C-alpha positions as CSV (number, residue, x, y, z in Angstrom):
1,X,-44.3,160.0,-3.2
2,X,-42.4,159.4,0.1
3,X,-38.8,160.3,-1.1
4,X,-38.5,162.8,1.8
5,X,-39.3,160.2,4.1
6,X,-36.9,157.4,2.7
7,X,-34.1,160.1,2.9
8,X,-34.3,160.1,6.9
9,X,-31.8,157.9,8.6
10,X,-33.0,154.5,9.0
11,X,-33.2,154.8,12.8
12,X,-35.6,157.7,12.8
13,X,-37.7,156.0,9.6
14,X,-38.0,152.7,11.9
15,X,-39.2,154.7,14.9
16,X,-42.0,156.5,13.0
17,X,-43.1,153.1,11.5
18,X,-43.2,151.2,14.7
19,X,-44.8,153.8,16.3
20,X,-47.5,153.9,13.7
21,X,-48.1,150.0,13.5
22,X,-48.6,150.0,17.4
23,X,-50.9,152.9,17.3
24,X,-53.0,151.8,14.6
25,X,-52.9,148.0,15.5
26,X,-54.0,149.0,19.2
27,X,-56.8,151.2,18.2
28,X,-57.8,151.0,14.7
29,X,-57.9,153.8,12.0
30,X,-60.4,156.0,13.5
31,X,-59.3,156.1,17.0
32,X,-55.5,156.2,16.2
33,X,-54.1,159.4,17.4
34,X,-51.2,161.1,15.1
35,X,-50.3,162.8,18.7
36,X,-49.7,159.3,20.2
37,X,-47.6,158.4,17.2
38,X,-45.1,161.1,17.3
39,X,-44.9,160.9,20.9
40,X,-43.7,157.5,20.6
41,X,-41.6,158.3,17.8
42,X,-40.1,161.6,19.3
43,X,-40.9,163.8,16.4
44,X,-42.8,167.0,16.0
45,X,-46.3,166.8,14.4
46,X,-45.4,169.0,12.0
47,X,-42.6,166.5,10.9
48,X,-44.7,163.6,10.6
49,X,-47.0,165.8,8.4
50,X,-44.1,167.1,6.3
51,X,-43.6,163.4,5.4
52,X,-47.2,162.3,5.2
53,X,-49.8,164.8,4.3
54,X,-52.2,163.3,6.7
55,X,-53.3,160.1,9.2
56,X,-55.1,158.5,6.0
57,X,-51.7,158.6,3.3
58,X,-49.7,157.5,6.8
59,X,-52.2,154.3,7.5
60,X,-52.1,153.5,3.6
61,X,-48.3,153.6,3.5
62,X,-47.9,151.7,6.8
63,X,-50.0,148.9,5.1
64,X,-47.9,149.0,1.9
65,X,-44.7,148.8,4.0
66,X,-46.1,145.9,6.3
67,X,-47.8,144.0,3.4
68,X,-44.6,144.1,1.1
69,X,-42.3,143.1,4.1
70,X,-44.6,140.0,4.9
71,X,-44.9,139.0,1.3
72,X,-41.2,139.3,0.4
73,X,-40.2,137.2,3.5
74,X,-43.2,134.8,2.8
75,X,-42.0,133.9,-1.0
76,X,-38.2,133.8,0.5
77,X,-39.2,130.9,2.8
78,X,-42.0,129.0,0.6
79,X,-40.5,126.7,-1.5
80,X,-42.0,127.3,-5.4
81,X,-40.2,124.3,-6.5
82,X,-42.9,122.2,-4.9
83,X,-45.5,121.6,-7.5
84,X,-48.2,119.4,-5.6
85,X,-51.4,122.0,-4.9
86,X,-52.0,120.7,-1.5
87,X,-48.4,120.5,-0.5
88,X,-47.9,124.4,-1.4
89,X,-50.7,125.3,0.7
90,X,-49.7,123.5,3.7
91,X,-46.2,125.1,3.4
92,X,-47.9,128.6,3.1
93,X,-49.9,127.8,6.4
94,X,-46.8,126.8,8.1
95,X,-44.8,129.7,6.9
96,X,-47.4,131.9,8.2
97,X,-47.5,130.6,11.4
98,X,-43.6,130.6,11.6
99,X,-43.7,134.3,10.4
100,X,-46.2,135.4,13.1
101,X,-43.9,134.4,15.9
102,X,-40.9,136.6,14.1
103,X,-43.4,139.7,13.4
104,X,-46.2,139.6,15.8
105,X,-46.8,143.3,15.8
106,X,-46.9,143.5,12.1
107,X,-49.3,140.5,11.9
108,X,-51.5,142.3,14.5
109,X,-51.6,145.4,12.7
110,X,-52.4,143.6,9.2
111,X,-55.2,141.5,10.9
112,X,-56.4,144.7,12.5
113,X,-56.6,146.5,9.2
114,X,-58.7,143.5,7.6
115,X,-61.4,144.1,10.4
116,X,-61.1,148.0,9.6
117,X,-64.3,149.3,8.5
118,X,-64.0,153.3,8.6
119,X,-66.0,155.0,6.1
120,X,-62.8,157.3,5.4
121,X,-60.7,154.5,4.0
122,X,-62.9,151.4,3.3
123,X,-63.4,152.1,-0.5
124,X,-60.1,152.8,-1.1
125,X,-58.6,150.0,1.3
126,X,-61.1,147.5,-0.2
127,X,-60.0,148.0,-3.8
128,X,-56.5,147.5,-2.9
129,X,-57.1,144.4,-0.8
130,X,-58.7,142.8,-3.7
131,X,-55.9,143.7,-6.4
132,X,-53.3,142.3,-3.6
133,X,-55.7,139.1,-3.1
134,X,-55.8,138.6,-7.0
135,X,-52.0,139.1,-7.5
136,X,-51.0,136.6,-4.5
137,X,-53.3,134.1,-5.6
138,X,-51.9,134.0,-9.1
139,X,-48.3,133.8,-7.6
140,X,-49.3,131.2,-5.2
141,X,-50.4,128.8,-8.1
142,X,-47.3,129.4,-10.3
143,X,-46.0,126.1,-11.2
144,X,-48.4,123.8,-9.8
145,X,-48.9,120.3,-11.4
146,X,-52.6,120.4,-12.0
147,X,-52.5,117.1,-14.0
148,X,-52.6,115.7,-10.5
149,X,-56.5,116.5,-10.4
150,X,-59.4,114.5,-11.8
151,X,-60.1,115.0,-15.3
152,X,-63.8,114.3,-14.8
153,X,-64.3,117.3,-13.0
154,X,-63.9,120.8,-14.3
155,X,-60.4,122.3,-12.9
156,X,-61.5,125.8,-12.7
157,X,-64.5,124.8,-10.3
158,X,-62.3,122.4,-8.1
159,X,-59.7,125.4,-7.7
160,X,-62.7,127.7,-7.0
161,X,-64.1,125.4,-4.3
162,X,-61.0,125.0,-2.9
163,X,-60.3,128.8,-2.7
164,X,-63.7,129.6,-1.3
165,X,-63.4,127.0,1.3
166,X,-60.2,128.7,2.7
167,X,-61.4,132.1,2.3
168,X,-64.6,131.2,4.1
169,X,-62.3,129.7,7.0
170,X,-60.3,133.1,7.1
171,X,-63.7,135.0,7.1
172,X,-64.9,133.1,10.2
173,X,-61.5,133.5,12.0
174,X,-61.7,137.4,11.4
175,X,-65.3,137.3,12.8
176,X,-64.3,135.5,15.9
177,X,-61.7,137.6,16.1
178,X,-63.6,140.8,15.7
179,X,-66.0,139.5,18.6
180,X,-63.1,139.0,20.9
181,X,-62.0,141.4,23.3
182,X,-58.5,141.0,22.3
183,X,-58.9,140.2,18.8
184,X,-56.9,137.1,18.7
185,X,-56.7,134.6,16.0
186,X,-55.7,130.7,17.0
187,X,-53.5,130.2,14.0
188,X,-52.8,126.6,15.1
189,X,-56.4,126.2,15.5
190,X,-56.5,127.0,11.9
191,X,-53.7,124.8,10.8
192,X,-55.3,121.8,12.4
193,X,-58.7,122.6,10.6
194,X,-57.0,123.1,7.3
195,X,-55.1,119.6,7.6
196,X,-58.7,118.1,8.2
197,X,-60.0,119.9,4.9
198,X,-56.8,119.1,2.9
199,X,-57.2,115.4,3.5
200,X,-60.9,115.4,2.3
201,X,-60.3,117.6,-0.8
202,X,-57.2,115.0,-1.8
203,X,-59.8,112.2,-1.6
204,X,-62.4,114.2,-3.7
205,X,-60.4,116.0,-6.4
206,X,-57.0,113.9,-6.9
207,X,-56.8,111.1,-9.2
């Protein structure tokens, strides 16, 4: 679908992508201006819409681009040979904090997307988020040694309880960010809080 865009020289691709990331991250979907994007990228509006039919298509393309970049980098850094469930989860949080320092603009964009409530994209985007979450949960649990868990409690229920706990933590962090003027998330605080939950869960769920 985007073959014309990918035929551009890499430097021009990067200018367009970076301009779009900045505009969407700063203003959200509804308030983002394609006029500002083309101005920042140094191209004409007609050229932008030659590669992307409309703002919605551009937005969804930028999301896919950022998400794939982050996920690819994430799985390059995380050790999938680690079979302990909670060690794997600790790694995931540490890698995310590390990557936040490397890709602050992309993380800000993704964070803003997860706060996005524009009716123009909400249904399609919520479906996309659900699909990606399901895929990555399966990959994150790949190769885990579940024999460490207690045998007198249903394993699926334990995993659900753990997943729900951290989903709730994530929801709370996003809600607080939404109420904040800067939409900042304190990832270091989340890391400390997660560690406290890990200690409790290991005592509760491991043999």
